[in-house]
C-alpha positions as CSV (number, residue, x, y, z in Angstrom):
1,M,-0.2,0.0,0.0
2,S,1.3,3.4,-0.9
3,F,1.3,6.2,1.4
4,T,1.8,9.9,0.6
5,N,2.2,12.7,2.8
6,R,0.1,15.6,1.3
7,T,1.8,18.0,3.9
8,N,5.4,17.6,2.3
9,E,4.3,18.7,-1.2
10,D,5.1,22.3,-2.4
11,P,2.1,24.4,-3.3
12,W,1.4,25.0,-7.1
13,Y,2.4,28.7,-7.1
14,V,6.1,27.6,-6.3
15,H,6.3,25.4,-9.1
16,A,4.9,28.2,-11.3
17,A,7.4,30.7,-10.0
18,L,10.4,28.2,-10.8
19,Y,9.0,27.8,-14.3
20,V,8.9,31.6,-14.7
21,V,12.5,31.8,-13.5
22,I,13.6,29.1,-15.8
23,I,12.2,30.8,-18.8
24,V,13.6,34.2,-17.8
25,L,17.1,32.6,-17.4
26,V,16.8,30.9,-20.8
27,G,15.9,34.3,-22.2
28,V,18.8,35.9,-20.7
29,L,21.2,33.3,-21.8
30,I,19.8,33.5,-25.5
31,K,20.5,37.2,-25.3
32,V,24.0,37.0,-23.9
33,A,25.2,34.0,-25.8
34,I,23.6,34.7,-29.2
35,L,22.3,38.2,-29.7
36,D,24.8,40.3,-27.9
37,P,27.8,38.8,-30.0
38,Q,25.9,39.2,-33.3
39,E,25.4,42.8,-32.6
40,I,29.1,43.4,-31.6
41,I,30.2,41.7,-34.7
42,E,27.8,43.8,-36.8
43,T,29.2,47.1,-35.2
44,E,32.8,46.0,-35.7
45,K,32.0,45.4,-39.4
46,Y,30.5,48.7,-39.8
47,I,33.1,50.5,-37.9
48,K,35.9,48.7,-40.1
49,K,34.2,49.5,-43.4
50,E,33.3,53.2,-42.4
51,S,36.9,53.7,-41.4
52,R,38.3,52.4,-44.6
53,L,35.8,54.5,-46.6
54,R,37.0,57.7,-45.0
55,M,40.7,56.7,-45.5
56,T,40.1,55.9,-49.0
57,N,38.4,59.4,-49.5
58,L,41.4,60.9,-47.8
59,K,43.7,59.1,-50.3
60,H,41.6,60.6,-53.3
61,A,41.9,64.0,-51.6
62,Q,45.6,63.6,-51.2
63,I,46.1,62.6,-54.9
64,L,44.0,65.7,-56.1
65,Y,46.0,67.9,-53.6
66,E,49.3,66.7,-55.2
67,K,48.0,67.2,-58.8
68,K,47.2,70.8,-57.9
69,M,49.8,71.8,-55.5
70,G,52.7,69.4,-56.7
71,R,52.9,68.0,-53.1
72,F,51.0,66.2,-50.3
73,T,50.0,67.8,-47.2
74,D,50.1,66.5,-43.6
75,N,47.4,69.1,-42.2
76,L,44.0,67.2,-42.2
77,D,42.2,70.8,-42.0
78,T,44.0,72.0,-45.1
79,L,43.1,68.7,-46.8
80,I,39.4,69.0,-45.8
81,N,39.1,72.6,-46.8
82,F,40.7,71.7,-50.0
83,I,38.0,69.3,-50.5
84,K,35.1,71.6,-49.6
85,Y,36.1,74.7,-51.1
86,D,38.7,74.3,-54.0
87,K,37.2,74.8,-57.6
88,F,39.5,72.4,-58.9
89,V,38.1,69.7,-56.7
90,D,34.5,70.8,-57.5
91,S,35.2,70.7,-61.3
92,I,36.4,67.2,-60.9
93,R,33.7,66.1,-58.5
94,K,31.1,67.4,-61.0
95,G,32.8,66.4,-64.2
96,I,32.2,63.6,-66.8
97,D,35.0,61.3,-67.9
98,P,34.9,61.9,-71.8
99,I,36.1,58.4,-72.6
100,T,33.9,56.3,-70.4
101,K,31.0,58.8,-70.1
102,K,30.9,58.1,-66.3
103,P,31.1,60.6,-63.5
104,S,34.8,61.6,-62.7
105,N,34.2,62.0,-58.9
106,P,36.9,60.0,-57.2
107,F,35.2,60.2,-53.8
108,V,33.1,57.2,-52.7
109,P,29.9,57.4,-50.7
110,L,30.2,56.7,-46.9
111,S,27.9,53.9,-45.1
112,H,25.0,56.5,-44.9
113,G,25.0,56.8,-48.8
114,E,26.7,60.4,-49.0
115,F,30.2,61.8,-49.3
116,T,30.5,64.3,-46.4
117,P,33.9,65.9,-45.9
118,E,33.2,66.8,-42.5
119,S,33.3,63.0,-41.5
120,L,36.9,62.6,-42.8
121,F,38.5,64.2,-39.7
122,T,37.8,61.5,-37.3
123,T,37.6,57.8,-36.9
124,P,34.0,56.1,-36.4
125,R,34.8,54.1,-33.3
126,T,36.5,56.7,-30.9
127,G,36.1,59.9,-32.7
128,E,40.1,60.4,-32.8
129,R,41.4,62.3,-35.7
130,F,43.2,60.3,-38.5
131,I,46.8,60.4,-38.4
132,V,48.4,62.0,-41.6
133,K,52.0,62.4,-42.2
134,I,54.2,63.3,-45.0
135,D,57.9,62.8,-45.8
136,T,60.8,65.2,-46.0
137,T,63.7,64.3,-47.9
138,V,67.0,66.4,-47.7
139,T,69.5,65.9,-50.3
140,K,73.0,67.2,-50.1
141,D,75.3,67.7,-53.0
142,T,79.0,68.7,-52.5
143,V,80.4,70.8,-55.6
144,V,84.1,70.0,-55.7
145,T,86.9,71.7,-57.9
146,P,89.1,69.4,-60.0
147,R,91.8,69.9,-57.3
148,G,89.3,68.6,-54.7
149,K,88.6,71.9,-53.0
150,V,85.0,72.1,-51.8
151,L,83.2,75.0,-53.4
152,R,79.8,74.4,-51.8
153,V,77.4,72.2,-50.4
154,D,73.9,72.5,-52.1
155,V,71.0,71.2,-49.8
156,K,67.9,70.5,-51.5
157,T,64.8,69.7,-49.2
158,L,61.7,68.0,-50.7
159,I,58.6,68.2,-48.6
160,G,55.6,66.0,-49.3
161,T,56.5,63.6,-52.1
162,R,55.0,60.6,-50.0
163,Y,52.1,60.4,-47.4
164,Y,50.9,58.1,-44.8
165,I,47.4,58.0,-43.5
166,E,46.7,55.8,-40.3
167,D,43.4,54.9,-38.3
168,P,44.5,55.3,-34.6
169,D,41.9,52.6,-33.8
170,G,43.8,50.0,-36.0
171,N,41.5,49.7,-39.0
172,G,44.3,50.1,-41.7
173,T,46.6,52.5,-43.3
174,V,47.3,54.2,-46.6
175,G,50.6,54.9,-48.3
176,S,54.1,54.8,-46.9
177,L,56.8,57.5,-46.0
178,D,59.6,55.0,-46.9
179,N,58.5,52.9,-50.0
180,D,57.5,54.6,-53.4
181,A,56.0,51.1,-54.4
182,L,53.2,51.7,-51.5
183,K,52.3,55.2,-52.7
184,N,48.6,55.4,-52.7
185,T,48.2,51.8,-51.5
186,A,45.8,50.8,-48.7
187,S,46.7,48.1,-46.4
188,W,43.6,46.2,-46.8
189,E,43.9,46.1,-50.7
């Protein structure tokens, strides 16, 4: 004969509360283990893409600056103002390539669909300014008489024949200060 003691059984609301706690914990686990990492991955993809688009536009701005001025610049403010206000840049942005009949605008739209020069100052992750550097090459040439007497030393300084753009958040670089083969080359290409 089986004997059950009804006084030791838990009331129904205790079981219901435990089921609710289990369901809430499963929901939290799904959020923490599945949803949050996906959101982080998507955010990282966006930041990397946006940063590289901005550096690509800075590269194109440097190329246009060199075409007009004969050298590159290491001043980000000068470069952005050049993009925004220079008639040369404006004519290229609005121009049509006569051979391909396509727009000659070298600037690519950013993630939001438009090209905005003001956004080229800072990185999308931390808002720090992009690092822009140019090289300075000093060439010394000694002029000597046939007898070996030094007449003069000619010093020629070239500024801005190469440039380097870096994302301080680590999403890539463009150009090189040391290597002409890497001129206008992005690290992700």
